[in-house]
N, C-alpha and C positions, 0 to 999 in steps of 0.2 A: 285856373287855380282859384280865382275869385268865386266861381260857381261852386267848386268843391268846398271851399271854406264856408260858404253860405249854407250848403247842405249840412255840413257838420254842425253849424250853429243851430239850425232848425231842428236837427235830429237829436241834439243834446238833451232836450227836455220833451222829446216827442212822447216818451213813455214815462209815466209816473213811477216813482220808486216803489218797489214791491213792499207790500205790508209784511211786517215780521210775522213769523208763524205764531199762531195762537192769539192773534189780535183781531179785533173787528175792523170793519171798514171805516169807523168813525175816527177822524183825526183830531189833533188839537184845535185846528181851525173850526171844525164842525161842532166841537163840544161847547155847550152852553152851561154856565154855572147855574145850578138850581137856586131859586129865590130863597132867602132866609125864612125860617118859620116865623109866624107872627108871635109876639110876646104873649098875647092872650088870644085864645080862639074859643069863644063860648059855644060855637056851633059843635065842637067836638063832644060836648056833654050829651048831645042828642043822637050821637052816632054809636051804633052797636060795636063797630070796630074799635072805638076808644075803650069801651068797657071790656071787650074781649082781650085787648092788648094788656090791660091791667091784670085781668085774671091770669093770663099767660105768664106775666112777670111773677105773680104770687105763687103759682104752681111751680115754676122753674126754680125760684129761690127756696121754696119749701123742699123740693127734691134735692137741691144742692146741699142744703144744711143737713138733711137726713142722711144722705150717703157719706158726706165728708166727715161729719161728727161721729157717725158709727165707725168709720175707718179709724179715726183717732182713738175711739174707745177700744177698738180691737187691738190696737198697738199698745195701749196702756194696760190692757188685761194680761198680755203675754209677759211672763217673767224672763223668758229667753228671747231677747230682742232680735237675735239672729234668725229665729224661727218665725218672726212676724214680718209684716210688710215693710217695716222700717220707715225712716224719714222719706226715702225715695218713693215708697208706696203711698204715703200720705200725700206727697206732692203730686203723684200721678192721679190720685183720687180727685184732688181739687182741679187739676188741669183737665183731666178726662171728662169730668162732669161739665165743666164749662164748655168744652168742645161739643159734647153731645147736646147740651141744653141750648147753646147758641144756634146749633144746626136746626133744632126742633122749633125754636121760637123766633128766629130771625125774620121770617116772612109775616109774622103776626104782630110782634111788638118791637122788633129790632134786636131782641135777644140781649138786653142790657144786664139783667140779673145782678146789678150792682149800682148803688146810688152814686158812686164816684164816676162810673161810666156815663150814667144819665146826666150828671152835673156837667161833665166835660162836653158832652154833645149839646147840652142846653147852651153853654157858653159859646159854642160854635154856631148857634142858631139852627141846629138840626131838628129841634122839636120845641114846642111851645112851653111856657112856664106851667100852664095848666096840666099838660101831659107829664112834664118832668116831676111835679109835685105828686101827682097821682101814682106814677111809677115808683117813686121812692117810698111812699106810704105802703103800697102793695108789696114791695120787696122786703120791707122791714117786717110786715105782718107774716109773710111767708117764711122768713127766717126764724121768727119766734115760734111759729107752729112746727117747723121742721126740727128745731132743737128740742121743743117740748115733747114731740113723739119719741125722740131718742131717749130722753130722760124717762119717759113712761115705760120703755122697754128695759132699760138698765139703770134704774134709779141709784142703786148702791154704787155701782161702778162709776156712774156719771158724777155723783157727788164727790167720790174719792179721787177722781183723776182730773178734776178741774173743769169738766164739762165742755172742753174745747174752747174755753174763753181765752181771748187774747190778753196777754200781759207782757210787760217788758221783763225779760228773763234776767236772772241774777248775773252780775258781771257786766251789765249794760246800763247806761244812763237813759233817762227819758229823752235826752237829745239824740242818743243813738237810735232809740225806737222811732222817734219822729222822723229822723232822716231816712231810716229804712222804709218807713211807710210812704214817704213822699217819693222816693226814687222808685220803689216797687210799683206804686200806682202809676207813676209816669210811664214806666215800661209798658204796663198793661194798656193804658188809655191811648198812648201813642201807637201801639200795635192795632188797637181798635180803629183809630182814625185811618191808619195806612191800609188796613185790610178792607175797610168799607168805603174808601175814597170814591166818590161818584165819578170823578174824571178817570181814575184808573179802571173802574168797572166798565166805563164806556169804551175804553181802549183795549182792555184785556178781558176777553170773554170768560176766561177760566177763573178770574179773581173772585167773583161773588160765591162760587161753589166752594172754593178753598178757604174762604174767610174764617170759618170757625176753627180751622186747624192752627194757624199762627196765634190766634187769641188764646186758645186752650194751652198751647205750648208756652206762651208767655207767662201764663198763670203757673204752670209747672215749674219753669225756671226760677221765677221770683220766689216760689215756696222753697225750693232747694236752697236759695241764698239766705232767706230771712226767717225761716222756721226757728233757727237757734236764737234769733234776736227777739222777736215778738210773737212767734207762732204764726206769723204772717196774717195780717188783716187784709189790707188793700181792698176791702169791701166793708163799708160801715154797717150794712144790713147783717152780714155774717157775724161781725163782732157784737152788734147789738143783740141779735137773737140769742147767741150763746151766753152773753152777760146777763140778760134778763132771766133766762131759765136757770142758769147756775146760781145767780144772785148772791154771791159772796162779796165781802168788802173789797178784797184784793182784785176782784174782777172789774171793779169800778174805779179803782185808784188811778189807773192809766187810761181809762176808756176814752178820754178826750183825744188822745193821740190817734185813735183809730177812726176818728171823724176828721180832725184837722189835717192830719197827714195825707190821707187819700184825697181830700178835696183840694189841697194845695197841689198835689201831684197831678190831679186831673186838670186843674186850671193851667198849670205849666204846659202840660201836653197839648191842650187845646190851643193855647197861644202859640206854641212852637209850630204846630202843624198848620194853623191858619195863617200865621204871619210870615214865618220863615219858609216853610216847605211850599205852601200853596200861594203865598203872597196875595191873599185876598184883598187886604186894604189897598194895595198898590194897583191892583187890577181895576178896582172900582173908580180910581181916579183917571184911568186911561181913557 
């Protein structure tokens, strides 16, 4: 009996537990946390990949504003709203473009297309301050150019329908608008962190391929919820580009909300993911 018991004990861990379907061979023990990005990295300025990434962010944000603002203009043009794309169509345009553009640019720049996303990833030390500032500048320039092209195509309609500029709509307070932008951006940036998590990517081989889908879907859902409140910003570059090209007083009255709200939401998402979900500070002490 003692021999049999010993055989059972030896055989209990003789074969390792099977890896779940769809996962790679790397386990939590094998995984090594990537080092944080340096705050300043002057060497980046001499690398073509750095400038190429900025150009990719410019083009992506340009296309994002061009398609989405044109969709908003098309909705505004139609007198019979039932025959137009409707609010759902506008939400799909924003979410669908993010899905497509993140897929196209993720391997070049990371597919941020949003200063709030860049800010959140910077706080998590995923990129340097040099790159973060460069991305935000290029995103804003791309947004301005995208909105400008739309105005060039349909100047009269653009002027009469608000130019796609974000404002706090009637019936809502500035506090309502700020809260909507904070929570909406939190949803987006938290989804970005979850979809691009390095540890999850190492464990689940399908995650990097699917990452653009949940990010685009998060943008779609947030638009459905907050278009009635603010027209949905959650992207300071998108709000800035439309406001500059439209350039009417009421477009600037609440403009601060569309920078402060997204940046607070992005910071909260970064803190939640890094401290609560990933427990990075506690791991460094171990």
